[in-house]
C-alpha positions as CSV (number, residue, x, y, z in Angstrom):
1,M,27.6,1.9,-16.3
2,D,24.4,0.1,-17.4
3,L,22.4,0.2,-14.3
4,R,19.8,-2.1,-15.4
5,E,21.9,-4.4,-17.0
6,E,24.1,-4.5,-13.4
7,I,20.9,-4.9,-11.6
8,K,20.2,-8.0,-13.3
9,R,23.3,-9.4,-13.3
10,L,23.5,-9.0,-9.4
11,K,20.2,-10.4,-8.9
12,K,20.9,-13.4,-10.6
13,D,24.3,-13.9,-9.0
14,K,22.7,-13.4,-5.4
15,N,19.6,-15.3,-6.0
16,A,17.6,-12.1,-5.4
17,I,14.0,-11.2,-6.1
18,I,13.1,-7.5,-6.6
19,L,9.4,-6.8,-5.6
20,A,8.1,-3.3,-6.1
21,H,5.2,-1.2,-5.3
22,Y,2.8,0.0,-8.2
23,Y,3.7,3.9,-6.8
24,Q,7.5,3.0,-7.5
25,R,9.2,5.1,-10.2
26,P,8.3,3.6,-13.9
27,E,11.9,2.3,-14.2
28,I,12.0,0.5,-10.9
29,Q,8.6,-1.2,-12.0
30,D,10.0,-2.4,-15.1
31,I,12.9,-4.0,-13.5
32,A,11.0,-5.6,-11.0
33,D,10.2,-9.3,-10.8
34,Y,6.8,-8.7,-9.2
35,V,4.6,-5.2,-9.1
36,G,1.5,-5.4,-6.9
37,D,-0.4,-3.9,-4.3
38,S,0.2,-4.6,-0.2
39,L,-1.8,-7.9,-0.4
40,G,0.1,-9.3,-3.6
41,L,3.2,-8.2,-2.6
42,A,3.1,-9.9,0.8
43,Q,1.8,-13.0,-0.6
44,K,5.0,-13.1,-2.7
45,A,7.2,-12.5,0.0
46,A,5.5,-15.5,1.7
47,E,6.1,-17.8,-1.1
48,T,9.8,-16.6,-2.5
49,E,12.7,-19.0,-2.7
50,A,15.1,-16.3,-3.0
51,D,17.9,-15.7,-0.4
52,I,17.5,-11.8,-0.9
53,I,14.5,-9.9,-1.0
54,V,14.9,-6.2,-2.6
55,F,11.5,-4.4,-1.6
56,A,11.3,-1.4,-3.8
57,G,8.7,0.2,-1.6
58,V,8.2,1.7,2.0
59,H,9.3,0.6,5.4
60,F,6.5,-1.4,6.8
61,M,6.6,-3.5,3.5
62,G,10.1,-4.4,4.1
63,E,9.5,-5.0,7.4
64,T,6.3,-7.3,6.7
65,A,8.8,-9.4,4.0
66,K,11.1,-10.0,7.3
67,I,8.1,-11.1,9.4
68,L,7.4,-13.5,7.0
69,N,10.9,-14.6,6.1
70,P,13.0,-14.0,9.2
71,S,16.4,-16.4,7.8
72,K,16.4,-14.4,4.3
73,T,17.9,-10.8,3.8
74,V,15.5,-8.0,3.4
75,I,16.9,-4.9,1.9
76,L,15.3,-1.3,0.9
77,P,16.9,0.7,-1.2
78,D,16.2,3.8,1.0
79,L,15.4,3.3,4.9
80,E,14.1,7.0,4.6
81,A,11.3,5.5,2.4
82,G,8.8,5.8,5.3
83,C,4.8,6.3,5.3
84,S,2.6,9.2,6.7
85,L,0.1,7.0,7.5
86,A,2.3,4.2,9.6
87,E,3.7,7.3,11.2
88,S,0.2,8.6,12.5
89,C,0.2,5.6,14.6
90,P,2.8,5.4,16.8
91,P,3.1,2.1,18.7
92,E,3.1,3.6,22.6
93,A,0.0,5.7,21.8
94,F,-1.8,2.8,20.0
95,S,-1.0,0.3,23.0
96,E,-2.8,2.5,25.4
97,F,-5.6,3.1,23.3
98,V,-6.1,-0.9,22.6
99,K,-5.6,-1.2,26.7
100,T,-8.7,1.0,27.1
101,H,-10.9,-1.1,24.7
102,P,-10.2,-4.7,25.8
103,N,-13.1,-6.5,24.5
104,N,-12.6,-5.2,21.0
105,T,-11.2,-7.3,18.1
106,V,-8.0,-5.0,16.5
107,I,-7.9,-4.7,12.6
108,T,-4.9,-2.9,11.4
109,Y,-4.2,-2.1,8.0
110,V,-1.0,-3.4,6.8
111,N,0.2,0.2,6.3
112,C,1.4,0.4,9.8
113,S,4.9,-0.8,12.0
114,A,5.8,-4.2,13.0
115,E,5.1,-3.1,16.4
116,V,1.5,-2.1,16.0
117,K,1.3,-5.3,14.1
118,A,2.0,-6.9,17.1
119,L,-0.9,-5.4,19.0
120,T,-3.1,-6.7,16.3
121,D,-5.6,-9.7,16.1
122,I,-6.0,-9.8,12.3
123,V,-4.3,-7.7,9.3
124,C,-6.0,-6.4,6.2
125,T,-4.9,-4.8,3.2
126,S,-7.4,-2.6,1.0
127,S,-7.8,-5.7,-1.5
128,N,-9.3,-7.8,1.5
129,A,-10.3,-5.2,4.3
130,L,-13.9,-5.7,3.6
131,K,-13.6,-9.9,3.7
132,I,-11.6,-9.2,7.1
133,V,-14.4,-7.1,8.6
134,E,-17.3,-9.4,7.6
135,S,-15.2,-12.5,8.8
136,I,-15.7,-11.0,12.5
137,P,-19.0,-11.7,14.1
138,K,-21.3,-8.8,13.9
139,D,-21.7,-8.6,17.6
140,Q,-18.0,-8.4,18.2
141,P,-16.8,-4.9,18.6
142,I,-13.9,-3.7,16.5
143,I,-11.0,-1.5,16.5
144,F,-10.1,-0.4,13.0
145,A,-6.7,1.3,12.4
146,P,-4.6,3.4,11.5
147,D,-6.5,4.8,8.1
148,R,-9.7,6.6,9.1
149,N,-10.8,7.1,5.5
150,L,-10.5,3.4,4.9
151,G,-12.4,2.5,8.4
152,Q,-15.1,5.1,7.5
153,Y,-15.8,3.2,3.9
154,L,-16.0,0.0,5.6
155,I,-18.5,1.3,8.0
156,N,-20.2,2.6,5.5
157,K,-19.9,-0.7,3.5
158,T,-20.9,-3.1,6.4
159,G,-23.0,-0.9,8.6
160,R,-20.6,-1.9,11.7
161,D,-19.9,0.6,14.2
162,M,-16.1,0.3,14.3
163,L,-14.0,2.4,16.6
164,L,-11.7,4.1,14.3
165,W,-7.7,5.2,15.0
166,D,-7.6,8.8,13.5
167,G,-4.5,8.3,11.1
168,S,-4.4,9.0,7.1
169,C,-2.4,9.1,4.3
170,V,-1.2,12.6,3.2
171,V,-1.4,11.2,-0.3
172,H,-4.8,10.3,-0.4
173,E,-6.0,13.1,1.5
174,A,-4.5,15.5,-1.1
175,F,-6.9,15.3,-3.4
176,S,-9.1,18.5,-4.0
177,I,-12.6,18.0,-4.6
178,E,-13.4,21.4,-5.9
179,K,-10.7,20.4,-8.8
180,L,-12.1,17.3,-9.3
181,I,-15.4,18.6,-10.3
182,K,-14.0,20.9,-12.2
183,L,-12.1,18.4,-14.2
184,H,-14.9,16.0,-14.5
185,K,-17.3,18.8,-15.8
186,A,-13.9,19.4,-18.5
187,Y,-14.1,15.6,-19.2
188,P,-17.6,14.5,-18.5
189,D,-17.2,11.2,-20.4
190,Y,-14.1,10.2,-17.8
191,K,-15.1,7.6,-15.0
192,I,-13.8,8.6,-11.5
193,I,-12.5,5.7,-9.7
194,A,-10.6,6.0,-6.0
195,H,-8.7,4.3,-3.6
196,P,-10.8,3.8,-0.2
197,E,-8.0,5.6,1.6
198,S,-9.4,8.9,0.0
199,E,-11.5,10.9,1.7
200,T,-15.4,10.3,1.8
201,H,-16.5,13.1,-0.5
202,I,-13.7,12.1,-3.1
203,L,-15.2,8.4,-2.8
204,K,-18.7,9.8,-3.6
205,T,-17.8,10.9,-6.8
206,A,-16.3,7.7,-7.6
207,S,-17.9,5.0,-10.2
208,Y,-15.5,2.6,-8.8
209,I,-13.6,2.4,-5.3
210,G,-10.9,-0.3,-4.8
211,S,-7.4,-1.1,-4.1
212,T,-4.4,-0.6,-6.3
213,A,-4.8,-4.1,-7.8
214,G,-8.7,-3.8,-8.0
215,M,-8.2,-0.4,-9.9
216,I,-5.9,-2.0,-12.2
217,N,-8.5,-4.9,-13.2
218,Y,-11.3,-2.6,-13.2
219,V,-9.7,-0.2,-16.1
220,K,-8.4,-3.5,-17.7
221,T,-12.3,-4.9,-17.8
222,H,-13.4,-1.7,-19.0
223,P,-11.4,-1.1,-22.4
224,N,-13.7,1.4,-23.9
225,E,-13.7,3.7,-21.1
226,K,-11.8,6.6,-19.9
227,F,-10.8,7.4,-16.2
228,I,-9.7,10.1,-13.8
229,V,-7.8,8.3,-11.2
230,A,-7.8,9.0,-7.7
231,T,-4.5,7.4,-5.8
232,E,-1.2,7.8,-6.0
233,A,-0.1,8.9,-9.6
234,G,2.5,6.1,-10.0
235,I,0.1,3.7,-10.6
236,L,-0.8,5.2,-13.9
237,H,2.4,3.6,-15.1
238,K,1.0,0.0,-15.0
239,M,-2.3,0.9,-16.0
240,Q,-1.0,2.4,-19.5
241,Q,1.3,-0.5,-19.9
242,E,-1.9,-2.7,-19.4
243,M,-4.3,-0.9,-21.2
244,P,-2.3,1.4,-23.9
245,Q,-5.0,2.6,-25.6
246,T,-7.0,3.7,-22.7
247,E,-7.1,7.6,-21.6
248,L,-6.0,8.2,-18.2
249,I,-6.0,11.4,-16.0
250,P,-4.5,11.6,-12.5
251,A,-6.9,13.2,-9.9
252,P,-5.9,16.8,-9.3
253,A,-4.2,17.7,-6.0
254,K,-5.0,20.7,-3.5
255,D,-1.4,21.9,-3.9
256,D,-0.3,21.4,-7.3
257,N,2.8,23.8,-7.1
258,T,5.0,21.0,-8.5
259,C,2.7,18.5,-9.8
260,A,-1.2,18.4,-10.8
261,C,-1.3,15.2,-9.3
262,S,-0.3,13.5,-5.5
263,E,2.7,11.5,-5.4
264,C,4.1,9.9,-2.3
265,S,7.7,11.6,-1.7
266,F,8.6,8.5,0.2
267,M,7.7,5.8,-2.4
268,K,9.7,8.5,-4.8
269,L,13.1,8.4,-2.7
270,N,13.8,4.8,-4.3
271,T,15.8,5.3,-7.7
272,M,17.9,3.0,-9.8
273,Q,21.0,4.2,-8.3
274,K,19.9,3.1,-4.6
275,L,18.7,-0.2,-6.0
276,Y,21.7,-1.1,-7.8
277,D,23.8,0.1,-4.4
278,C,21.6,-1.9,-2.0
279,L,21.8,-4.9,-3.9
280,L,25.5,-4.6,-4.4
281,N,26.4,-3.9,-0.7
282,E,23.3,-6.1,0.6
283,S,22.5,-2.9,2.9
284,P,20.3,-1.0,4.1
285,Q,18.7,-4.4,5.6
286,I,15.2,-4.8,7.6
287,D,15.5,-6.3,10.9
288,V,12.7,-6.8,13.2
289,A,13.1,-8.0,17.1
290,Q,12.4,-11.6,17.6
291,D,9.6,-10.9,20.1
292,I,7.8,-8.3,17.9
293,R,8.2,-10.8,14.7
294,E,6.6,-13.5,16.5
295,K,3.7,-11.3,17.7
296,A,3.1,-9.6,14.4
297,L,3.4,-13.1,12.2
298,I,0.2,-14.2,13.9
299,P,-2.1,-11.4,12.4
300,I,-0.6,-11.5,9.0
301,Q,-0.8,-15.0,8.5
302,R,-4.3,-14.7,9.7
303,M,-4.7,-12.1,6.6
304,L,-3.1,-14.4,4.1
305,E,-5.1,-17.7,5.6
306,L,-8.5,-15.6,4.8
307,S,-7.1,-14.0,1.3
């Protein structure tokens, strides 16, 4: 069976759309109707007229699509595709944290569960986090969750004294500064570009810091340069498609027993076979309880309006 052709047939027959994140396997990115970062994917999910949304990403992304489209069927190729950052912020513990700081505006990064979004005043992504923080009056105290690295980056950029939740992404904390410096010494004409979920010492080495979409755009607008890329290695596929002549090297990870780069094992759980199966069976489906959905929708809509 030609999985690619069968997926295309099922998609047409069922009026489905496939949304994929930049960290997905190359073959999934290639068959998707839209490949993007969390902001772009949320925007596409909000505007789609498809009956079925196939979310080739991780669980919180499927939840966001369902929150925006309660009447549509949202399916994920593998329900085990979670997120270490989302898991670092349990809703019960975060609820208690918020209650102890009742005067703070709560900004949460989109990489969190629907329950955490329901406790939030406004959601952000790495693409718009700076804009979101700067939209809050300077005298208003802020809680930023769940990513401490992105939060610290925003503090450094804005000077805001934000209260940070102590969460992180294992992929973006996996980069080795020692190996990165050694690599850069070997390739001194390569510029380092990094995602703001990375640790501060990694960001200090970067010529450019931005979201996945921002990093791709940066590479496109600097066609004669070479890059060491400090984010999940799946992004290199789209970068190379957009700029085939540009030389790219993934930033090295601390543990390179299986891969010299940093990969998200959750993102890589989705396969073409699982994509076909979920579209064929319209399962597994993402569902969000109505009370959680209604509360979580408000901060997501606020983000989309500001974006």
